[in-house]
C-alpha positions as CSV (number, residue, x, y, z in Angstrom):
1,M,84.7,120.0,-84.4
2,G,82.9,118.5,-87.3
3,R,79.7,116.5,-87.7
4,S,81.7,113.2,-87.5
5,F,83.0,114.0,-84.0
6,F,79.5,114.6,-82.7
7,A,78.2,111.5,-84.5
8,M,81.0,109.5,-82.8
9,V,80.1,110.9,-79.4
10,I,76.4,110.1,-79.9
11,L,77.3,106.6,-81.1
12,L,79.6,106.0,-78.0
13,F,76.9,107.3,-75.7
14,T,74.3,105.1,-77.2
15,I,76.5,102.0,-76.9
16,T,77.6,102.7,-73.3
17,V,74.2,103.7,-71.9
18,K,72.0,100.8,-70.9
19,S,68.9,100.8,-73.0
20,Q,65.8,101.6,-70.9
21,T,62.4,103.1,-71.5
22,L,61.5,106.4,-69.9
23,Q,59.2,104.5,-67.5
24,E,62.0,102.2,-66.4
25,V,64.4,105.1,-65.8
26,G,61.7,107.0,-63.8
27,S,60.9,103.9,-61.8
28,S,64.5,103.2,-60.9
29,M,65.0,106.8,-59.9
30,Q,61.9,106.7,-57.7
31,S,62.9,103.4,-56.0
32,A,66.4,104.6,-55.4
33,T,65.1,107.6,-53.5
34,S,62.0,106.1,-51.8
35,K,61.8,104.4,-48.5
36,A,59.3,101.8,-47.5
37,V,56.4,102.7,-45.1
38,I,55.4,100.2,-42.5
39,Y,51.7,100.7,-41.5
40,V,50.9,99.4,-38.0
41,A,47.3,98.6,-37.2
42,K,45.2,97.1,-34.4
43,E,44.4,94.3,-36.9
44,I,45.0,93.8,-40.6
45,I,42.7,91.3,-42.3
46,T,44.8,89.4,-44.9
47,L,42.3,86.9,-46.5
48,D,45.2,84.3,-46.3
49,P,43.8,81.2,-44.6
50,K,47.2,80.4,-43.1
51,N,47.8,83.9,-41.7
52,T,44.4,85.5,-41.4
53,T,45.5,88.6,-39.5
54,A,48.6,90.7,-39.0
55,E,49.7,93.8,-37.2
56,A,52.0,95.5,-39.8
57,V,52.3,95.8,-43.6
58,A,55.3,97.2,-45.5
59,V,54.7,99.2,-48.7
60,L,57.2,100.5,-51.2
61,N,56.2,102.2,-54.5
62,D,52.6,101.0,-54.3
63,K,53.7,97.4,-53.8
64,I,53.2,95.3,-50.6
65,L,56.6,93.9,-49.5
66,S,55.7,92.1,-46.3
67,V,52.8,91.5,-43.9
68,G,52.9,90.1,-40.4
69,K,54.2,91.0,-37.0
70,L,56.0,94.3,-36.8
71,S,59.3,92.7,-35.8
72,D,59.0,90.2,-38.7
73,V,58.1,92.9,-41.2
74,K,61.1,95.0,-40.1
75,L,63.4,92.0,-40.5
76,A,62.0,91.2,-43.9
77,L,62.9,94.7,-45.2
78,G,66.6,94.0,-44.4
79,A,68.7,97.0,-45.5
80,T,65.7,98.8,-47.2
81,P,65.2,102.1,-45.5
82,Y,61.7,102.5,-43.9
83,E,59.5,104.6,-41.7
84,V,56.8,103.4,-39.3
85,D,53.4,105.0,-39.7
86,N,51.1,104.6,-36.7
87,R,48.0,106.4,-38.0
88,F,46.0,103.2,-38.1
89,A,47.3,101.9,-34.8
90,K,43.8,101.8,-33.3
91,K,42.0,100.7,-36.5
92,V,41.3,97.5,-38.4
93,L,42.6,97.4,-42.0
94,V,40.8,95.3,-44.7
95,P,41.8,94.9,-48.3
96,G,40.5,97.7,-50.6
97,F,37.3,96.0,-51.7
98,I,34.1,97.8,-52.6
99,A,31.7,98.0,-49.7
100,Q,28.5,96.0,-50.1
101,H,26.3,98.7,-48.6
102,D,26.8,101.3,-51.4
103,H,24.1,103.7,-52.4
104,P,21.9,102.7,-55.3
105,I,23.8,104.5,-58.1
106,L,27.1,103.2,-56.9
107,A,25.7,99.7,-56.5
108,A,24.4,99.8,-60.1
109,L,27.9,100.8,-61.3
110,T,29.4,98.1,-59.1
111,L,27.2,95.4,-60.7
112,A,28.7,96.3,-64.1
113,S,32.2,95.6,-62.6
114,E,34.1,92.6,-61.4
115,V,33.1,92.0,-57.8
116,L,35.7,91.3,-55.2
117,S,34.3,90.7,-51.7
118,I,35.3,89.2,-48.4
119,E,32.0,87.2,-48.4
120,D,29.8,85.7,-51.1
121,W,27.6,88.0,-53.1
122,V,24.2,86.6,-54.1
123,L,23.0,88.4,-57.2
124,P,20.1,87.8,-59.5
125,S,22.5,86.5,-62.1
126,G,24.2,84.1,-59.7
127,T,26.5,84.0,-56.7
128,V,30.0,85.6,-56.8
129,P,32.2,83.7,-54.4
130,A,34.3,85.5,-51.8
131,S,37.8,86.4,-52.8
132,M,40.3,84.1,-51.1
133,V,44.1,83.6,-51.2
134,H,45.0,80.1,-52.4
């Protein structure tokens, strides 16, 4: 078999394979083998004025898919495989914001960052309003 045969095989392979980046291929492989995790909690603070609390949140590949009552979250997942994780069943979950009672060095670092908080922060440079869902 000569070079032209291998060149033809490579050309056909290139034409028939969908063009994707390595990140896209890895991502599709991960989502094809992953299942969602539904975290159940005593209470989940959502910061959504229309739905301020929930009891379950479904997560797949670091993305929140659904938040609400456990039965509604299961229904929203449809055919997506999932497992229920009850490790927070007796706890209250809040969005991953920086705590306002940090130690001085952490507070100094925080002030150099964008502030996301569940309540207004009054700072010497002005007030940073609470983060809300609109």
